[in-house]
Backbone of each chain as ProteinMPNN parsed JSONL, in Angstrom:
{"seq_chain_A": "XXXXXXXXXXXXXXXXXXXXXXXXXXXXXXXXXXXXXXXXXXXXXXXXXXXXXXXXXXXXXXXXXXXXXXXXXXXXX", "coords_chain_A": {"N_chain_A": [[103.861, 148.197, 131.424], [102.049, 146.77, 128.702], [100.555, 143.864, 126.973], [98.933, 143.264, 123.917], [96.784, 141.053, 122.368], [95.708, 139.65, 119.321], [93.151, 137.834, 117.563], [91.935, 135.458, 115.021], [89.687, 136.895, 112.815], [90.222, 139.528, 113.596], [93.031, 139.523, 113.881], [93.814, 138.993, 111.293], [92.824, 141.348, 110.046], [94.062, 143.5, 111.424], [96.61, 142.829, 110.959], [98.479, 142.06, 112.789], [99.771, 140.047, 115.436], [100.49, 140.342, 118.111], [101.003, 143.113, 120.26], [103.076, 145.299, 121.911], [102.33, 147.615, 124.386], [101.724, 150.563, 126.278], [99.109, 150.514, 128.477], [98.236, 150.849, 131.014], [95.959, 151.761, 133.527], [93.953, 152.584, 131.802], [90.558, 151.987, 130.761], [88.866, 148.937, 129.669], [87.006, 149.569, 127.729], [88.143, 152.012, 126.798], [90.388, 150.969, 125.614], [89.284, 149.549, 123.592], [88.329, 151.512, 121.986], [90.669, 152.763, 121.309], [91.883, 150.802, 119.663], [89.913, 150.52, 117.718], [90.139, 152.923, 116.356], [92.895, 153.356, 115.832], [93.508, 151.049, 114.251], [91.512, 151.222, 112.376], [89.192, 149.659, 112.861], [86.232, 149.189, 113.32], [84.655, 147.063, 114.13], [85.707, 145.937, 116.395], [84.54, 146.738, 118.633], [82.481, 144.981, 119.17], [83.712, 142.726, 119.951], [84.771, 140.414, 122.513], [86.75, 140.93, 125.478], [89.558, 139.684, 126.961], [91.297, 139.675, 129.999], [94.35, 138.819, 131.143], [93.635, 136.108, 130.502], [90.998, 135.862, 131.398], [87.541, 136.561, 130.966], [86.72, 140.017, 130.624], [84.984, 142.96, 131.806], [83.648, 145.944, 130.223], [84.272, 148.109, 131.775], [86.382, 147.486, 133.269], [89.545, 148.193, 134.638], [92.748, 148.4, 133.237], [95.761, 146.953, 134.478], [99.233, 147.278, 135.332], [101.342, 145.147, 133.404], [99.28, 143.474, 132.659], [97.787, 141.13, 130.329], [96.118, 141.787, 127.451], [93.518, 140.449, 125.518], [91.815, 140.407, 122.527], [88.821, 138.987, 121.748], [87.219, 137.756, 119.236], [83.865, 136.762, 118.27], [83.524, 133.344, 119.098], [83.97, 129.962, 117.703], [84.423, 127.231, 118.1], [84.39, 123.546, 118.057]], "CA_chain_A": [[103.771, 147.802, 129.988], [100.999, 145.712, 128.485], [100.595, 143.133, 125.79], [97.654, 143.095, 123.366], [96.708, 139.928, 121.374], [94.495, 139.594, 118.408], [92.88, 136.471, 116.978], [91.003, 135.249, 113.984], [89.39, 137.99, 111.887], [90.964, 140.796, 114.033], [94.406, 139.277, 113.572], [94.029, 139.309, 109.878], [92.594, 142.729, 109.597], [95.034, 144.323, 111.96], [97.972, 142.384, 110.494], [99.396, 141.843, 113.885], [99.325, 139.043, 116.439], [100.84, 140.762, 119.368], [101.527, 144.443, 120.329], [103.517, 145.826, 123.29], [101.905, 149.018, 124.474], [101.426, 150.93, 127.679], [97.763, 150.719, 128.597], [97.854, 150.757, 132.445], [95.14, 152.853, 133.95], [92.904, 152.687, 130.879], [89.469, 150.883, 130.832], [88.676, 148.101, 128.525], [86.376, 150.311, 126.703], [89.086, 152.958, 126.073], [91.37, 150.304, 124.824], [88.58, 149.159, 122.366], [88.234, 152.76, 121.219], [91.965, 153.02, 120.638], [92.128, 149.869, 118.664], [88.993, 150.794, 116.69], [90.619, 154.103, 115.737], [94.276, 153.182, 115.227], [93.554, 150.083, 113.212], [90.363, 151.253, 111.563], [88.487, 148.369, 113.183], [84.955, 149.472, 114.144], [84.011, 145.792, 114.642], [86.338, 145.519, 117.568], [83.587, 147.047, 119.776], [81.676, 143.76, 119.382], [84.555, 141.611, 120.449], [84.976, 140.366, 123.984], [88.167, 141.176, 125.825], [89.996, 138.892, 128.166], [92.527, 140.17, 130.67], [95.03, 137.619, 131.74], [92.823, 134.846, 130.164], [89.676, 135.904, 131.965], [86.779, 137.616, 130.356], [86.61, 141.255, 131.359], [83.97, 143.927, 131.524], [84.174, 147.154, 129.55], [84.695, 149.054, 132.852], [87.582, 146.98, 133.994], [90.789, 148.997, 134.513], [93.993, 147.69, 132.984], [96.863, 147.131, 135.466], [100.624, 147.14, 134.725], [101.614, 143.721, 133.157], [98.087, 142.714, 132.15], [97.763, 140.663, 128.873], [94.796, 142.054, 127.025], [93.308, 139.619, 124.33], [90.644, 140.647, 121.82], [88.253, 137.715, 121.419], [85.979, 137.912, 118.377], [82.947, 135.583, 118.475], [84.212, 131.993, 118.909], [83.184, 128.972, 116.934], [85.018, 125.849, 118.22], [83.521, 122.411, 118.079]], "C_chain_A": [[102.692, 146.697, 129.906], [101.18, 145.056, 127.119], [99.14, 143.013, 125.252], [97.72, 142.059, 122.321], [95.475, 139.971, 120.573], [94.395, 138.226, 117.797], [91.956, 136.578, 115.857], [90.891, 136.439, 113.058], [90.224, 139.225, 112.28], [92.401, 140.71, 113.781], [94.735, 139.544, 112.143], [93.881, 140.713, 109.439], [93.599, 143.714, 110.158], [96.4, 144.036, 111.409], [98.908, 142.091, 111.523], [98.778, 140.776, 114.869], [99.451, 139.595, 117.867], [101.404, 142.237, 119.388], [101.975, 144.76, 121.782], [103.202, 147.249, 123.412], [101.533, 149.297, 125.989], [99.914, 151.298, 127.775], [97.314, 150.862, 130.06], [97.047, 152.027, 132.775], [93.95, 153.113, 133.007], [91.85, 151.689, 131.162], [89.519, 150.096, 129.613], [88.019, 148.776, 127.44], [87.201, 151.376, 126.021], [90.002, 152.219, 125.27], [90.682, 149.83, 123.481], [88.547, 150.485, 121.433], [89.534, 153.036, 120.522], [92.27, 151.999, 119.491], [91.156, 150.161, 117.375], [89.535, 152.005, 115.733], [91.992, 153.826, 115.008], [94.31, 152.077, 114.15], [92.365, 150.079, 112.278], [89.568, 150.027, 111.607], [87.239, 148.623, 113.913], [84.391, 148.232, 114.76], [84.637, 145.407, 116.022], [85.392, 145.861, 118.775], [82.651, 145.876, 120.065], [82.46, 142.61, 120.008], [84.636, 141.658, 122.007], [86.408, 140.621, 124.2], [88.377, 140.309, 127.097], [91.294, 139.587, 128.69], [93.078, 139.024, 131.387], [94.249, 136.338, 131.672], [91.568, 134.743, 130.914], [88.874, 136.927, 131.315], [86.591, 138.854, 131.248], [85.443, 142.058, 130.893], [84.553, 145.214, 130.835], [84.744, 148.223, 130.496], [85.976, 148.711, 133.471], [88.769, 147.881, 133.635], [91.998, 148.049, 134.272], [95.161, 147.979, 134.026], [98.203, 146.775, 134.698], [100.854, 145.548, 134.476], [100.525, 142.958, 132.617], [98.262, 142.357, 130.656], [96.33, 140.92, 128.465], [94.602, 141.244, 125.606], [91.937, 140.059, 123.753], [90.003, 139.296, 121.285], [86.982, 137.873, 120.537], [85.097, 136.649, 118.612], [83.58, 134.242, 118.161], [83.362, 131.003, 118.158], [83.906, 127.6, 116.994], [83.972, 124.774, 118.163], [83.29, 121.762, 116.697]], "O_chain_A": [[102.465, 145.885, 130.803], [101.848, 145.59, 126.233], [98.225, 142.703, 126.015], [98.59, 142.113, 121.452], [94.377, 140.272, 121.04], [95.392, 137.549, 117.546], [91.263, 137.58, 115.683], [91.902, 136.939, 112.565], [90.84, 139.874, 111.435], [93.012, 141.735, 113.48], [95.724, 140.187, 111.794], [94.636, 141.235, 108.618], [93.97, 144.668, 109.474], [97.263, 144.913, 111.393], [100.083, 141.873, 111.229], [97.571, 140.644, 115.075], [98.602, 139.331, 118.718], [102.246, 142.541, 118.544], [101.25, 144.478, 122.737], [103.721, 148.064, 122.649], [101.125, 148.432, 126.764], [99.499, 152.304, 127.2], [96.116, 150.984, 130.315], [97.378, 153.147, 132.386], [93.017, 153.811, 133.401], [92.136, 150.638, 131.736], [90.125, 150.491, 128.617], [88.408, 148.603, 126.285], [87.022, 151.643, 124.833], [90.436, 152.75, 124.248], [91.321, 149.72, 122.435], [88.741, 150.405, 120.22], [89.577, 153.463, 119.368], [92.862, 152.366, 118.476], [91.555, 150.054, 116.216], [89.357, 151.999, 114.515], [92.168, 154.036, 113.808], [95.099, 152.185, 113.21], [92.167, 149.147, 111.498], [89.279, 149.402, 110.586], [87.172, 148.288, 115.096], [83.723, 148.296, 115.791], [84.056, 144.579, 116.724], [85.522, 145.249, 119.835], [82.08, 145.817, 121.155], [81.887, 141.651, 120.525], [84.582, 142.699, 122.663], [87.217, 140.553, 123.274], [87.593, 140.226, 128.042], [92.189, 139.991, 127.947], [92.395, 138.332, 132.142], [94.192, 135.572, 132.633], [91.061, 133.634, 131.085], [89.343, 138.042, 131.089], [86.341, 138.748, 132.448], [84.953, 141.901, 129.774], [85.751, 145.491, 130.88], [85.54, 149.083, 130.118], [86.607, 149.537, 134.131], [88.956, 148.268, 132.481], [92.217, 147.072, 134.988], [95.446, 149.13, 134.358], [98.245, 146.12, 133.657], [100.537, 144.76, 135.367], [100.75, 141.851, 132.129], [98.789, 143.131, 129.857], [95.41, 140.349, 129.049], [95.415, 141.375, 124.692], [90.964, 140.063, 124.507], [90.608, 138.593, 120.475], [85.872, 138.087, 121.023], [85.574, 135.622, 119.095], [84.112, 134.039, 117.069], [82.157, 131.199, 118.001], [83.964, 126.902, 115.982], [82.777, 125.067, 118.216], [82.56, 120.776, 116.592]]}, "seq_chain_B": "XXXXXXXXXXXXXXXXXXXXXXXXXXXXXXXXXXXXXXXXXXXXXXXXXXXXXXXXXXXXXXXXXXXXXXXXXXXXXXXXXXXXXXXXXXXXXXXXXXXXXXXXXXXXXXXXXXXXXXXXXXXXXXXXXXXXXXXXXXXXXXXXXXXXXXXX", "coords_chain_B": {"N_chain_B": [[100.5, 113.899, 136.367], [98.326, 113.203, 133.623], [97.249, 115.569, 131.032], [93.957, 116.656, 130.871], [92.617, 118.476, 129.317], [93.114, 119.832, 126.399], [94.695, 121.648, 123.574], [95.499, 120.824, 120.331], [97.833, 120.452, 117.773], [98.214, 118.315, 116.274], [96.708, 115.437, 114.655], [93.755, 114.224, 116.348], [93.503, 111.581, 118.807], [91.038, 109.434, 119.316], [90.724, 107.269, 121.146], [92.669, 107.892, 122.926], [91.647, 110.063, 124.288], [89.318, 108.967, 125.471], [90.464, 106.978, 127.147], [91.267, 108.487, 129.17], [89.198, 108.828, 130.893], [88.206, 106.467, 131.727], [87.345, 104.302, 134.335], [86.92, 102.413, 137.346], [84.655, 103.177, 138.783], [82.764, 104.112, 137.011], [79.932, 103.572, 134.999], [79.312, 104.132, 132.522], [80.335, 105.694, 129.465], [80.374, 108.492, 127.509], [80.998, 109.534, 124.321], [81.745, 112.333, 122.378], [82.316, 113.32, 119.058], [83.39, 115.765, 117.027], [83.321, 116.631, 113.666], [84.66, 117.818, 110.508], [82.342, 119.225, 108.393], [81.224, 118.796, 105.077], [79.129, 120.087, 103.465], [77.218, 122.916, 104.146], [74.114, 124.108, 104.358], [73.853, 123.742, 101.667], [76.132, 124.894, 100.709], [79.518, 124.404, 99.748], [82.178, 123.342, 101.61], [85.705, 123.565, 101.436], [87.943, 123.176, 103.078], [88.657, 123.576, 106.627], [90.046, 126.035, 108.875], [91.349, 126.108, 111.995], [91.888, 128.205, 114.787], [93.352, 128.96, 117.976], [93.311, 130.573, 121.102], [95.435, 129.274, 122.926], [96.389, 128.846, 125.575], [94.475, 130.138, 127.162], [92.184, 128.826, 126.166], [92.626, 126.14, 127.075], [92.415, 126.578, 129.747], [89.787, 127.436, 129.972], [88.428, 125.141, 129.17], [88.983, 123.51, 131.166], [87.582, 124.696, 133.239], [84.961, 124.241, 132.32], [84.912, 121.527, 132.678], [85.041, 121.402, 135.415], [82.629, 122.619, 136.099], [80.902, 120.653, 135.14], [81.619, 118.514, 136.788], [80.492, 119.524, 139.133], [77.802, 119.728, 138.493], [77.007, 117.186, 137.739], [77.576, 114.998, 139.79], [80.316, 112.746, 140.474], [81.175, 112.565, 137.885], [83.555, 112.358, 135.256], [85.757, 114.122, 133.048], [87.22, 114.555, 129.733], [88.673, 116.609, 127.338], [89.553, 117.525, 123.992], [90.753, 119.671, 121.531], [91.399, 120.361, 118.13], [93.745, 122.334, 116.126], [94.637, 124.398, 113.356], [94.924, 123.436, 109.841], [92.132, 121.649, 108.63], [90.835, 118.94, 106.984], [87.863, 117.794, 105.071], [85.795, 115.757, 107.105], [87.699, 115.269, 108.927], [88.72, 115.11, 112.396], [87.69, 117.518, 114.688], [87.097, 118.021, 117.308], [87.148, 116.142, 120.426], [85.186, 114.841, 122.952], [85.032, 113.214, 126.021], [83.031, 111.712, 128.471], [82.754, 110.249, 131.559], [80.459, 108.576, 133.707], [78.743, 107.384, 136.639], [76.167, 106.312, 135.958], [74.27, 105.95, 132.895], [72.458, 108.014, 131.962], [73.303, 110.611, 132.834], [75.718, 110.873, 131.531], [75.08, 111.451, 128.899], [73.809, 113.879, 129.122], [75.797, 115.444, 130.35], [77.747, 115.449, 128.275], [76.585, 116.779, 126.201], [76.205, 119.276, 127.334], [78.929, 119.97, 127.662], [79.858, 120.425, 125.026], [78.143, 122.43, 124.084], [78.709, 124.453, 125.859], [81.401, 124.839, 125.313], [81.295, 125.979, 122.838], [80.417, 128.468, 123.445], [82.202, 129.727, 125.245], [84.965, 129.069, 124.995], [87.934, 130.184, 123.67], [88.27, 129.577, 120.568], [88.529, 129.593, 117.142], [87.048, 129.296, 113.793], [87.855, 129.138, 110.361], [86.099, 129.337, 107.505], [86.702, 127.828, 104.239], [85.838, 128.266, 101.07], [84.976, 127.535, 97.642], [84.695, 129.985, 96.512], [85.615, 131.9, 98.21], [86.473, 133.002, 101.606], [85.994, 132.883, 105.23], [86.057, 133.963, 108.552], [84.126, 132.391, 110.971], [81.873, 132.992, 113.415], [79.867, 132.107, 116.231], [79.267, 132.689, 118.76], [77.513, 133.064, 121.68], [76.46, 135.984, 123.509], [76.276, 137.766, 126.486], [74.58, 140.663, 127.838], [76.505, 141.934, 129.272], [78.726, 141.138, 128.055], [80.078, 138.973, 128.849], [80.092, 135.441, 128.962], [77.91, 133.696, 130.989], [77.88, 131.246, 133.571], [75.53, 128.613, 133.504], [73.901, 129.455, 131.587], [73.457, 127.724, 129.643], [70.984, 125.448, 128.788]], "CA_chain_B": [[99.161, 113.505, 135.821], [98.149, 113.625, 132.159], [96.355, 116.667, 130.76], [92.557, 116.333, 130.505], [91.979, 119.446, 128.481], [94.186, 120.398, 125.532], [94.576, 122.132, 122.148], [96.411, 119.959, 119.563], [98.159, 120.781, 116.36], [98.237, 117.116, 115.547], [95.322, 114.738, 114.67], [93.323, 113.823, 117.715], [93.345, 110.205, 118.995], [89.861, 109.339, 120.088], [90.927, 106.386, 122.19], [93.54, 108.511, 123.928], [90.754, 110.908, 125.157], [88.44, 108.046, 126.139], [91.303, 106.286, 128.129], [91.513, 109.379, 130.351], [88.011, 108.916, 131.752], [87.834, 105.093, 132.028], [87.682, 103.979, 135.703], [85.982, 101.349, 137.797], [83.404, 103.773, 139.34], [81.941, 104.553, 135.896], [79.151, 102.552, 134.207], [78.932, 104.749, 131.067], [81.214, 106.646, 128.896], [79.811, 109.108, 126.342], [82.071, 110.258, 123.526], [81.306, 113.238, 121.306], [83.361, 113.602, 118.138], [82.993, 116.81, 116.065], [84.072, 116.478, 112.454], [84.497, 118.789, 109.531], [81.244, 119.008, 107.48], [81.433, 119.409, 103.698], [78.092, 120.939, 103.002], [76.4, 123.67, 105.117], [72.978, 124.753, 103.626], [74.071, 123.707, 100.222], [77.433, 125.523, 100.338], [80.465, 123.364, 99.881], [83.43, 123.736, 102.301], [86.83, 122.899, 100.908], [88.584, 122.798, 104.34], [88.579, 124.548, 107.689], [91.269, 126.367, 109.534], [91.005, 126.447, 113.382], [92.949, 128.878, 115.576], [92.983, 129.054, 119.336], [94.176, 131.218, 122.138], [95.589, 127.949, 123.463], [96.545, 128.871, 127.053], [93.135, 130.411, 127.725], [91.217, 127.72, 125.755], [92.806, 125.008, 127.993], [91.934, 127.042, 131.103], [88.243, 127.494, 129.961], [87.886, 123.888, 129.061], [89.066, 122.94, 132.544], [86.422, 125.279, 134.037], [83.817, 123.517, 131.894], [85.047, 120.235, 133.324], [84.655, 121.587, 136.851], [81.18, 122.9, 136.131], [80.236, 119.33, 134.994], [81.769, 117.683, 137.955], [79.543, 120.039, 140.096], [76.327, 119.478, 138.023], [76.845, 115.726, 137.622], [78.6, 114.347, 140.694], [80.813, 111.443, 140.094], [81.56, 112.424, 136.511], [84.959, 112.656, 134.876], [85.705, 114.533, 131.644], [88.429, 114.928, 129.04], [88.344, 117.203, 126.082], [90.675, 117.932, 123.167], [90.392, 120.418, 120.333], [92.547, 120.473, 117.191], [93.892, 123.643, 115.453], [95.391, 124.255, 112.087], [94.048, 123.077, 108.686], [91.37, 120.407, 108.73], [90.071, 118.581, 105.69], [86.551, 117.266, 105.333], [85.624, 114.527, 107.907], [88.812, 115.191, 110.075], [88.146, 115.362, 113.719], [88.021, 118.79, 115.236], [87.041, 117.96, 118.773], [86.721, 114.938, 121.09], [84.88, 114.969, 124.363], [84.621, 111.994, 126.689], [82.624, 111.885, 129.868], [82.265, 108.992, 132.212], [79.626, 108.778, 134.84], [78.258, 106.157, 137.239], [75.016, 105.851, 135.153], [74.33, 106.464, 131.568], [71.732, 109.322, 131.668], [74.096, 111.834, 133.102], [76.852, 110.935, 130.631], [74.53, 112.107, 127.708], [73.54, 115.226, 129.51], [77.035, 116.219, 130.533], [78.43, 115.483, 127.046], [75.829, 117.855, 125.488], [76.554, 120.465, 128.092], [80.264, 120.271, 127.392], [80.024, 120.939, 123.637], [77.451, 123.741, 123.97], [79.486, 125.495, 126.648], [82.595, 125.11, 124.656], [81.026, 126.924, 121.705], [80.083, 129.768, 124.03], [83.206, 130.446, 126.047], [86.328, 128.712, 124.758], [88.515, 130.985, 122.586], [88.644, 128.865, 119.381], [87.804, 130.098, 115.952], [87.238, 128.535, 112.572], [87.701, 129.862, 109.172], [85.638, 128.439, 106.346], [87.359, 128.086, 103.028], [84.981, 127.855, 100.032], [85.452, 127.787, 96.234], [84.665, 131.427, 96.063], [86.012, 132.898, 99.288], [86.864, 132.484, 102.956], [85.541, 133.811, 106.144], [86.072, 133.552, 109.991], [82.83, 132.147, 111.401], [81.651, 133.027, 114.893], [78.466, 131.899, 116.602], [79.271, 132.711, 120.185], [76.436, 133.77, 122.398], [77.046, 136.916, 124.406], [75.354, 138.424, 127.377], [74.709, 142.087, 127.772], [77.803, 142.305, 129.899], [79.805, 140.676, 127.201], [80.704, 137.822, 129.501], [79.167, 134.391, 129.062], [77.782, 133.197, 132.369], [77.646, 129.774, 133.849], [74.114, 128.379, 133.765], [73.017, 129.919, 130.478], [73.117, 126.65, 128.861], [69.95, 124.645, 129.416]], "C_chain_B": [[98.987, 113.996, 134.37], [97.131, 114.784, 132.007], [95.0, 116.129, 130.318], [91.947, 117.34, 129.517], [93.145, 120.04, 127.706], [93.81, 120.761, 124.124], [95.728, 121.315, 121.413], [96.576, 120.471, 118.166], [98.263, 119.519, 115.56], [96.915, 116.452, 115.536], [95.019, 114.159, 116.057], [93.137, 112.212, 117.792], [92.169, 110.007, 119.836], [90.069, 108.406, 121.354], [91.733, 107.022, 123.392], [92.744, 109.396, 124.815], [89.873, 109.962, 126.035], [89.176, 107.432, 127.38], [91.386, 107.206, 129.406], [90.317, 109.337, 131.384], [87.552, 107.462, 132.193], [88.253, 104.86, 133.478], [86.536, 103.043, 136.235], [84.65, 101.933, 138.352], [82.434, 104.068, 138.181], [81.233, 103.33, 135.24], [78.814, 102.977, 132.817], [80.042, 105.7, 130.7], [80.581, 107.105, 127.596], [80.904, 109.846, 125.588], [81.399, 111.102, 122.419], [82.543, 113.469, 120.405], [82.708, 114.626, 117.109], [83.91, 116.69, 114.834], [83.779, 117.659, 111.384], [83.411, 118.523, 108.492], [81.519, 119.611, 106.122], [80.408, 120.386, 103.225], [77.366, 121.65, 104.153], [75.387, 124.461, 104.278], [73.406, 124.855, 102.226], [75.484, 124.237, 99.719], [78.585, 124.567, 100.693], [81.84, 124.01, 100.583], [84.561, 122.963, 101.736], [87.619, 122.307, 102.096], [88.41, 123.872, 105.28], [89.898, 124.787, 108.268], [90.786, 126.807, 111.01], [92.18, 127.14, 114.012], [92.384, 129.033, 116.992], [93.876, 129.901, 120.144], [94.397, 130.077, 123.121], [95.569, 127.996, 125.008], [95.15, 129.064, 127.695], [92.088, 129.383, 127.38], [91.362, 126.519, 126.711], [92.214, 125.274, 129.329], [90.428, 126.94, 131.089], [87.736, 126.123, 129.781], [87.932, 123.085, 130.401], [87.918, 123.452, 133.377], [85.196, 124.563, 133.665], [83.737, 122.197, 132.559], [84.643, 120.296, 134.823], [83.229, 121.917, 137.039], [80.379, 121.517, 135.984], [80.428, 118.468, 136.124], [80.869, 118.217, 139.086], [78.149, 119.649, 139.75], [76.002, 117.98, 138.116], [77.834, 115.06, 138.513], [79.006, 112.957, 140.279], [81.215, 111.394, 138.634], [82.995, 112.809, 136.325], [85.003, 113.029, 133.35], [87.137, 114.769, 131.036], [87.983, 115.577, 127.69], [89.549, 117.687, 125.288], [90.15, 118.682, 121.909], [91.529, 120.619, 119.406], [92.597, 121.849, 116.647], [94.679, 123.349, 114.181], [94.439, 123.942, 110.942], [93.473, 121.732, 108.827], [90.606, 120.112, 107.507], [88.803, 117.973, 106.104], [86.622, 115.865, 106.082], [86.803, 114.369, 108.97], [88.126, 115.577, 111.412], [88.685, 116.635, 114.354], [88.04, 118.782, 116.733], [86.534, 116.543, 119.328], [86.409, 115.228, 122.527], [84.524, 113.71, 124.934], [84.251, 112.298, 128.042], [82.265, 110.475, 130.426], [81.536, 109.319, 133.431], [79.231, 107.446, 135.377], [77.136, 105.537, 136.403], [74.906, 106.583, 133.909], [73.625, 107.867, 131.282], [72.598, 110.519, 131.732], [75.267, 111.956, 132.074], [76.335, 111.671, 129.273], [74.352, 113.564, 127.988], [74.848, 116.002, 129.655], [77.816, 116.403, 129.243], [77.87, 116.726, 126.219], [76.201, 119.165, 126.097], [77.946, 120.932, 127.712], [80.445, 120.899, 126.05], [79.334, 122.294, 123.531], [78.276, 124.811, 124.596], [80.718, 125.81, 125.909], [82.485, 126.096, 123.524], [80.732, 128.296, 122.232], [81.383, 130.465, 124.537], [84.617, 130.027, 125.863], [86.872, 129.369, 123.461], [89.192, 130.148, 121.421], [87.866, 129.391, 118.235], [88.073, 129.212, 114.727], [87.022, 129.389, 111.405], [87.217, 128.969, 108.102], [86.397, 128.773, 105.055], [86.406, 127.439, 101.913], [85.601, 128.003, 98.664], [85.598, 129.283, 95.959], [84.972, 132.368, 97.274], [86.311, 132.2, 100.599], [86.322, 133.462, 104.034], [85.623, 133.219, 107.59], [84.578, 133.491, 110.456], [82.752, 132.249, 112.909], [80.146, 132.889, 115.252], [78.336, 131.97, 118.129], [78.069, 133.564, 120.727], [77.109, 134.749, 123.308], [75.952, 137.463, 125.283], [75.438, 139.943, 127.19], [75.966, 142.602, 128.307], [78.951, 141.981, 128.995], [80.54, 139.543, 127.772], [79.766, 136.667, 129.508], [79.136, 133.851, 130.492], [77.452, 131.748, 132.479], [76.093, 129.691, 134.021], [73.333, 128.884, 132.572], [72.627, 128.797, 129.534], [72.032, 125.77, 129.504], [69.948, 123.219, 128.788]], "O_chain_B": [[99.457, 115.068, 133.989], [96.232, 114.913, 132.839], [94.928, 115.236, 129.474], [90.885, 117.087, 128.948], [94.04, 120.664, 128.275], [92.82, 120.302, 123.555], [96.826, 121.2, 121.957], [95.629, 120.861, 117.483], [98.383, 119.565, 114.336], [96.039, 116.828, 116.315], [95.89, 113.692, 116.79], [92.631, 111.631, 116.832], [92.219, 110.364, 121.013], [89.639, 108.74, 122.458], [91.524, 106.752, 124.575], [93.072, 109.519, 125.995], [89.736, 110.195, 127.236], [88.625, 107.368, 128.478], [91.55, 106.73, 130.53], [90.441, 109.746, 132.539], [86.597, 107.324, 132.958], [89.386, 105.176, 133.842], [85.442, 102.925, 135.683], [83.637, 101.234, 138.377], [81.258, 104.269, 138.483], [81.817, 102.277, 134.984], [78.137, 102.287, 132.056], [80.598, 106.407, 131.54], [80.283, 106.308, 126.705], [81.632, 110.667, 126.147], [80.588, 110.601, 121.641], [83.638, 113.764, 120.884], [81.686, 114.37, 116.473], [85.133, 116.654, 114.967], [82.755, 118.338, 111.449], [83.594, 117.58, 107.721], [81.974, 120.748, 106.0], [80.752, 121.413, 102.641], [76.931, 120.967, 105.081], [75.77, 125.387, 103.563], [73.343, 125.929, 101.626], [75.91, 124.06, 98.578], [78.623, 124.0, 101.785], [82.427, 124.999, 100.145], [84.412, 121.754, 101.554], [87.922, 121.114, 102.124], [88.06, 124.987, 104.895], [90.79, 123.94, 108.214], [89.97, 127.711, 111.184], [93.328, 126.742, 113.818], [91.184, 129.205, 117.206], [95.083, 129.952, 119.905], [93.62, 129.926, 124.064], [94.814, 127.265, 125.649], [94.717, 128.328, 128.581], [91.205, 129.09, 128.185], [90.358, 125.937, 127.119], [91.615, 124.414, 129.974], [89.825, 126.436, 132.036], [86.612, 125.886, 130.224], [87.128, 122.203, 130.701], [87.337, 122.695, 134.154], [84.394, 124.257, 134.548], [82.663, 121.758, 132.97], [84.016, 119.393, 135.376], [82.641, 121.537, 138.051], [79.35, 121.303, 136.626], [79.52, 117.71, 136.468], [80.496, 117.425, 139.952], [77.374, 119.27, 140.628], [74.907, 117.573, 138.506], [78.863, 114.586, 138.031], [78.215, 112.135, 139.819], [81.568, 110.322, 138.143], [83.578, 113.509, 137.152], [84.392, 112.368, 132.51], [88.086, 115.124, 131.735], [87.046, 115.123, 127.033], [90.488, 118.218, 125.88], [89.148, 118.267, 121.328], [92.594, 121.033, 119.864], [91.574, 122.533, 116.68], [95.263, 122.287, 113.967], [93.237, 124.17, 111.077], [94.18, 120.763, 109.104], [89.816, 120.928, 107.032], [88.599, 117.651, 107.275], [87.391, 114.974, 105.72], [86.82, 113.43, 109.766], [87.109, 116.268, 111.465], [89.886, 116.828, 114.536], [88.869, 119.434, 117.366], [85.647, 115.904, 118.761], [87.232, 115.784, 123.254], [83.665, 113.066, 124.331], [84.954, 113.013, 128.756], [81.568, 109.679, 129.798], [81.914, 110.24, 134.156], [79.354, 106.443, 134.673], [77.16, 104.329, 136.164], [75.373, 107.717, 133.804], [74.107, 108.709, 130.524], [72.637, 111.342, 130.818], [75.729, 113.065, 131.805], [77.098, 112.398, 128.636], [74.712, 114.406, 127.165], [74.975, 117.107, 129.127], [78.498, 117.418, 129.098], [78.611, 117.538, 125.665], [76.496, 120.108, 125.362], [78.161, 122.119, 127.465], [81.174, 121.887, 125.961], [79.893, 123.219, 122.941], [78.528, 125.878, 124.036], [81.094, 126.981, 125.856], [83.372, 126.907, 123.26], [80.804, 129.249, 121.455], [81.604, 131.646, 124.273], [85.475, 130.593, 126.541], [86.369, 129.154, 122.358], [90.413, 130.035, 121.311], [86.661, 129.616, 118.342], [89.084, 128.52, 114.608], [86.151, 130.259, 111.395], [87.836, 127.948, 107.803], [86.701, 129.944, 104.827], [86.233, 126.221, 101.871], [86.69, 128.567, 98.554], [86.509, 129.738, 95.267], [84.571, 133.532, 97.266], [86.389, 130.973, 100.677], [86.204, 134.666, 103.806], [85.271, 132.055, 107.783], [83.864, 134.486, 110.323], [83.543, 131.61, 113.602], [79.289, 133.506, 114.619], [77.421, 131.39, 118.714], [77.742, 134.634, 120.214], [78.18, 134.464, 123.844], [74.811, 137.604, 124.844], [76.292, 140.432, 126.452], [76.468, 143.626, 127.844], [80.048, 142.512, 129.167], [81.573, 139.156, 127.225], [78.663, 136.836, 130.026], [80.169, 133.591, 131.11], [76.839, 131.131, 131.608], [75.464, 130.578, 134.599], [72.112, 128.726, 132.579], [71.667, 128.873, 128.768], [72.169, 125.389, 130.667], [69.143, 122.373, 129.179]]}, "name": "protein", "num_of_chains": 2, "seq": "XXXXXXXXXXXXXXXXXXXXXXXXXXXXXXXXXXXXXXXXXXXXXXXXXXXXXXXXXXXXXXXXXXXXXXXXXXXXXXXXXXXXXXXXXXXXXXXXXXXXXXXXXXXXXXXXXXXXXXXXXXXXXXXXXXXXXXXXXXXXXXXXXXXXXXXXXXXXXXXXXXXXXXXXXXXXXXXXXXXXXXXXXXXXXXXXXXXXXXXXXXXXXXXXXXXXXXXXXXXXXXXXXXXXX"}
């Protein structure tokens, strides 16, 4: 099982903060496609993705227990 | 040991951040304070709302501190970022760097804030008279991962 987290604009547009879903074996890119489709969020393709708090590549494969966070462009400071 | 990198829901205490880097080996402490600006290109901000992926943000700030200790040997750094609703002139971020000599304290401080804007998962939402919007200005590489050394 996996956990998906949304922040900022993505959190507001999807209306959720956290989703429990089985994504093991999928690539980051496939997860992006799933979110884009299921939540009607084409902009999600531009977001970065972090797996277990580390930035991940589109090709990275999700493992069981991984926490996947969608990171829209940041603006701290 | 006290935390040197943290996200806070409460107002930031500047002296509290500075105190973390004071030590006998240092001859300089540079403090950067980021505050909420009222006017951006003529447009009036009413207030800002900051949100963070707190656990990852603290981890990434720590990584920035480690990069700085590598680049400017003998430096020590502390950084704190506020989240929640912030009114005009409230403090959003405090960075303190102490170094043996002053030149590197300026350089390291600048590096810290630029790097923070690139890779620390913190977002701000502008609230204006006529609307609101999440603002992002993160630089991204082709791979989608910000790399160390991209800041000059």
